[in-house]
C-alpha positions in Angstrom: -0.1 -0.1 0.1 1.3 3.7 -0.8 1.2 6.4 1.2 -0.8 9.3 0.1 1.2 12.3 -1.1 1.8 15.0 1.9 -0.3 17.6 2.2 1.1 20.6 0.6 1.2 23.7 2.6 0.6 26.8 0.7 3.0 29.9 1.5 1.7 32.7 3.1 1.9 36.3 1.4 4.0 38.3 3.0 2.9 40.7 5.8 2.0 44.1 4.4 1.7 42.8 0.6 -1.8 44.1 -1.1 -4.7 42.5 -1.0 -6.5 40.9 -3.9 -9.5 41.9 -5.5 -11.2 38.9 -4.1 -9.7 39.6 -0.8 -10.9 43.1 -1.0 -14.2 42.1 -1.5 -14.4 39.4 1.4 -13.1 42.3 3.6 -15.7 44.9 2.3 -18.4 42.0 3.2 -17.0 41.2 6.5 -17.0 45.0 7.1 -20.6 45.0 6.6 -21.1 42.3 9.6 -21.6 39.6 7.3 -21.0 36.2 8.7 -18.5 33.5 6.9 -21.6 31.5 5.8 -23.5 34.3 4.3 -20.5 35.8 2.7 -19.9 32.1 1.2 -23.5 32.1 -0.1 -23.2 35.9 -1.7 -19.7 35.3 -3.6 -20.7 31.5 -4.1 -17.8 29.9 -2.7 -17.6 27.7 0.5 -17.5 28.6 3.9 -13.9 27.1 4.4 -12.7 29.3 1.5 -14.0 32.3 3.1 -12.2 31.7 6.4 -9.0 31.1 4.4 -9.5 34.5 2.7 -10.2 36.0 6.2 -7.0 34.2 7.8 -5.0 35.6 4.9 -6.4 39.2 5.2 -6.0 39.2 8.9 -2.1 37.7 8.3 -1.3 40.7 5.7 -2.8 43.1 7.9 -1.2 41.8 10.9 -4.5 41.9 12.9 -5.0 39.5 15.6 -8.4 39.8 15.6 -11.8 40.9 13.6 -12.1 44.2 15.5 -8.2 44.9 15.0 -8.7 43.9 11.1 -11.5 46.5 10.4 -9.6 49.2 12.4 -6.2 48.6 10.4 -8.4 48.3 7.0 -10.4 51.6 8.0 -7.0 53.6 8.4 -5.6 52.3 5.6 -8.8 53.1 3.7 -9.3 49.5 2.2 -13.1 50.2 3.8 -15.0 53.1 4.2 -17.3 52.1 7.2 -18.0 49.4 9.7 -21.7 48.1 9.7 
């Protein structure tokens, strides 16, 4: 019996690197207060994909939680408002 190949770990983008258009889209929806499953439905992607985008966005903006993420996004003018 052969072993399955090891799962490849994707490299994270560098902190501070620009967000992709899709990441910006997810960020803007997060800022409106939508939950991951609601964003997934709206964008027609899976909830784990939304969570992956959120994690990458938080990494790029060096934010430890959603409140810090939205604050940094406001200061960087990536979003106009929250809620």
